[in-house]
N, C-alpha and C positions, 0 to 999 in steps of 0.2 A: 504494500500500499504506500509506504514511505517512498519507494523507488518510483512508483506511478506519479506521485504527487511532485516529486523532484524533477522528473522528466517533463511533466506537464509545465512546471514552472519555468524551466529552462526554455522550452519551445515557445512558451508565451513571451518570455523577455527577448528572445531572438526575433520573434515575429514583430513585436512592438518596435524594436530597434530598426528592423528592416523597413517598416512602415514610415517611421519618423524620418528616416534618411533616404528612403525611396531607392534602396539598393536593389539592383537587378543582375541576374546571371543570364548571359546570352551567348550565342555563338552559331556556327555552321559546321555540319559535317558533310563532306563531299568525297565520294570514292567512285572511281571508274575502272572498267576493265576494257582492254582493247589491244590494238597492234599500232605502236607509235614508231614514226620515222620522220623526223625533221630532216631538211635537206642537209646532205653530208653525213647523215647517220646510217647505221645498220639497223634493219628492222628488229623491233624488240616487242614480244608479246608480254603483257604485264597487267597486274592490279596496281593501281597507282591512285594517289591522292589529287584533290584540288583540280578537278575538271572544269567546272563552271564557276566555282568560287574557292579561293584558298581557305582551307578549314581553320577555324579559329574558335577560341572561347574566352570569356572575359567578364569582369565585374564592372559596374559602373553605378553612379548614383548622383543624387542631388541633395542639397540642404537648403531649405528656405531661410535666408538671413534676415528677411523683413525688408520693408520698403522697396520691394520689387527686385531685390538682389538675391542670387542664389549662388551657392558654391557647387560646382560639378567636378566629377573626376572619372577616370576611366583607365582600367588596367586590362589589356587583353593580349593573348599570346597565340601564335600560329602553331599548328601540329599537323602530322601526317598520319591519318587514321589507317592507311594500309600497313604500317608497321609500328605504329605508336610512337614514333620519334617526335620530339618537339621541334619547332622551327619550320622554315620553309625548305631548308636545305642543310647539308652538314657544313659546319665551320662558318666563321664570321657572322654569327647571329646571337643576339641577346634574347633573354627569355621573353620579356614583354616587348617584342620588337613591333608589334601592331599598334599598341597604344600604351602610354604611361604618362599621364598628364593630369594636372588639377588646374581648375580655372574659376572664373567668375562670369556670370551672365546677368543681363538685365536689359533695360530700354536702350542702352548704349550698343548692344550686340553681345559679344563674348570675347574673353581673352583665355587662351590655354597656354600653359607653361610646362614643358617636358617633351617627351617624344609623341609627335603627332603626325598627320599625313603631310606630304610634300605638296607644293603647289600644282604639280602635274597630275596627281592622282585622280581628283574628281572630275576634271574636264575630259580625261582619258576614258574612264570606266562608265561615265554617264552618257557618253555621247557615241556609243557604238552597240550594235545589236547583241553582241555576246557579253555585254557588261564587263564585270571584273573577272573574266576567265583568262587566268595567266597560262592556260594550256592550249586553248583554241581560238581566242579572239586575236585575229591578225593584227589589229591595231595595238592591243596590249602587248602581244609578243614582240613586235618591232619596237615599241616604245620602251618596254621595261624588263625584258627577259633575255640576258645573254645566253648564248649557246656554248656549252662546254664539250663540243663533239669534234674539235680539230678544225672547224671551218673559221675560227676567230671571230665570229660574228658577235658583237656586243650590242647591248641595249642602246637605243638612240638617246634616251634620257640618262643623265648621270646623276649620282647621289641617292638612289634608291626612292621608293614611293613613300617613304616616311623619314623624317628628319629628327634627329635627337638634339638636346639642348636648345630647344626652339621656343620662341614666343610667336603665337599665331593670334591675330585679331580678326574676327568676323563681324561684319557690319550687320545691323538689323535688316530684315527682309523689307524692301521698299517696292512695292508693286511687282513682286516676283523677282527682283534683282538683289543679289547678295554679292559680296566680295570678301576675299581673305587676304590678308597681308601676312608674310611669313619671314622671320628672321632666325637663322641658326647661328649661335656663337661658335667659332672655331675652337676656342679653348686651348689654344697653343701659344704659350708665352713668347712674347716678342714678335708675334706674326699676326698683325691686326687684319691683314687681308685674307687670312685663312678662315672664311665664313661664307654661308649661303644666305641669299635673300631672293624673294620672289613674290608674286601675287597671282591671283585668279579671279575670275568672275563667273557667275552662273545666272542665267535668266531664264525663268519658266513662267509663261503667262500666255495661254492660248495655244494655237496649233504650231507657232514657231518658237523654239527654244535655242539659246545661244550659250556658248561657254569659251573659255579661253584661259591660257596662263603665260607667264614669263618667269624665268628663273636664271639666276646666276649661281653657279656651283663651283666651289673650291674645296669642299670637304665631303667625304663620303660617308655612308651610314650603313648599318647601325655601328659598326666598329671602324676604326681607321684603316684605310687602304687606298690604293689609287683611285682618283675620282671616276675614272672610266678609261676605256680603251677603244681603239679603232684598228681595223685591219688594213694594212697598207703593204705595197709591193715595191721592189727595187729601190732600197733605201741605203745608199752607200755611207751615209753619215750617221745613222741611227743604230743604237745598241738596245737590244730588248733582253730582258732577264739575264743581264750582265754578260752575254755572249754576243760576239760580233754577228751581223746578219749579212749574208751575201747578197749581191745585186741579183734581182730577179726572183727572190723567194718571198714568201709571205710571212708577215709577222703581226702580232697583236701588241700594239704599242700604247703604253699609258700616256694619258695627257693630263695637264694641270688645272684647266679651267674650261667650263662650258656655259654658254649663254644660248638659251633656247626659247622658243615661243610657239604657241599653237592656238588656232582658231577652230571652233567646232560648231555645228548647227544640227538641229533636229527639226523635222517637219512631220506632223501627225496628220494622217489622211485616213479618216475612218478607222478601219481596223488594222491599218499599216503605220509603221513609223520608219522614216527614212533619215539616215545620218550621213554626215560629210565632215571630214577633219583634213587639216593641213598643218604640218608642224615642221619647223626649221631649227636645227641645232648647230652651233659653231663651236668646235673644240679646238683649243689652242695650247701651245707649250708642251710638246712632247718631252718626256724625260729621258736623258742619257744617264750613265752611271754616276756622274759627278755634277751635272748641272741640267737646267731647263733649257731647251732650245726655243726661244720665244717666236721664231718666225714660222713655226709649223702651225698649219691650220687644216683641219678637216671638217667639212660640212655635210650633214645628213639632211635629206629632204624626204619627208614621209607624207603620203596622202592616203586616205582611206574612205571608202564608201561602204555602207551596209544598211540592212533593212530587217525588220521583223514584222510578220504578218499572222495575226490571230487566225487559228484554224482549230475548230472543236475546242477541247479543254486545254490546249496549248498554243504554241505558235511556232511557225517556220522562222529559222534564222539564216541569214546570208551575209557574208562580209568578205571584202577584199582589202588588202593593204600593200603598198609598194614603198620601199625605201631605197634611195640611191646615195651612195657615199661618194664624195670627191675630196681629194687632198692635194696639198700645195705646200712648198717650202723646202722639203727634203726628199721628196719622192717624184718619181716619173709619172707619167699619166696612168691612172688606175681608177677606174669608176665602178666598183662592184655594186650589184643590185639585189634586192631580195624581194620576191613576190609571194604572197600567201593568200589562199582562198579557203574559206570555211563554210560548210553548209550543214545545218542541224535542225532538229526538232525537240523542243522542250515541252514535255507533257505534265501538266499539274495534277498531281494525285490528290492534293489537299492544299490548304492555304500555306502549309509549312513544308511540305514535301513535294519534289518533282523528280521525273526520270527524264534522261536525255540521251540522244544519239547524235554523233558528229562525224562527218568526214572533213579531212583537212589535207590540202595540197600545198607544198612548201618548196621554193626554188631559190637557190643562192648562186650567183655567178660562179662559174667553174666547178661546181659541185652537182652531184646527181639530184634529181627531184626526189622529194620525200612525200609518202602518202600515209595518213593516219586514219584509224577507225576506232571509235570508242562509244561504250554505253555506260551510263553512270546514274547515281542517284544522289540527291542533295537534300539534306534536311536542315531546316532553321529552328532554333530553339531560343 
């Protein structure tokens, strides 16, 4: 009897605390099975994680401070349900790499301090038919997913989709328009320029929606490493991985700084949504073993079109993205290109659970075409 009363009291106290602070547990579990082959890969049959959404779990909450002011916080971590591992990948990943921030919100908007999304994230995932799929969305793949398969193809955006040590200000929603201002402290003593800053905007009001971002990146996330890298060819003056590179060979060369911008649009037409995006990123300052070579510059230009069409309890998805890279300063003419096309159907089993099938075709200059097929299930809690 005493044990029952004690358990009831503890449960009541925890419930009262949760209600007072509005604490929530949420997340997504996403697993798929299929045959995967990006361009330059050998075919692999597998059960894998994170087909349509990167799986995550987290805690968040608010506290009413009075006078229209609230305290907000969020802690969330990525995981891989196919094998139970934490993080998005092995190595160079902090535990709460999705969110780890505390902030204040009110009539002025909101301010978050800690690890939060980067400026490029929302305009990219909200303006393509495959959303935040880091496995099958052509736009997201080109913008934010490097390939570790020998092709040397790197993500167009530097600095990750989340920034650590950041202050983020979000404006109030004014007629469907919001903007975010981002500043990440580099936290390297004596190096004031080792920091990131950027901004984005989102406009949703009626059938036409707009978005875009700009960022300047000199610090990588979530742990320190080169800001980014580009694949280049025939580089008599460049050294990569502390080894000389011969003229005519390919190399993945790290750079010191990126300035990038993107504009995106969405048009709603009855049961269909059509999306279009254009992004340009300029990467400069390639690293040699002892110094930065300032005259190096590589530019990537990415454009994408996609659409989703409601059909039955789900929707058909189609998307295409193209990225072309050009470099100057220390390399001869080499303009590699990547083209990716995805076609899928996302079937709603309930408000929280859906099943999906996807076909994807991927091609990088000088490498064989890759074809992928997958079926998966996603649950939101």
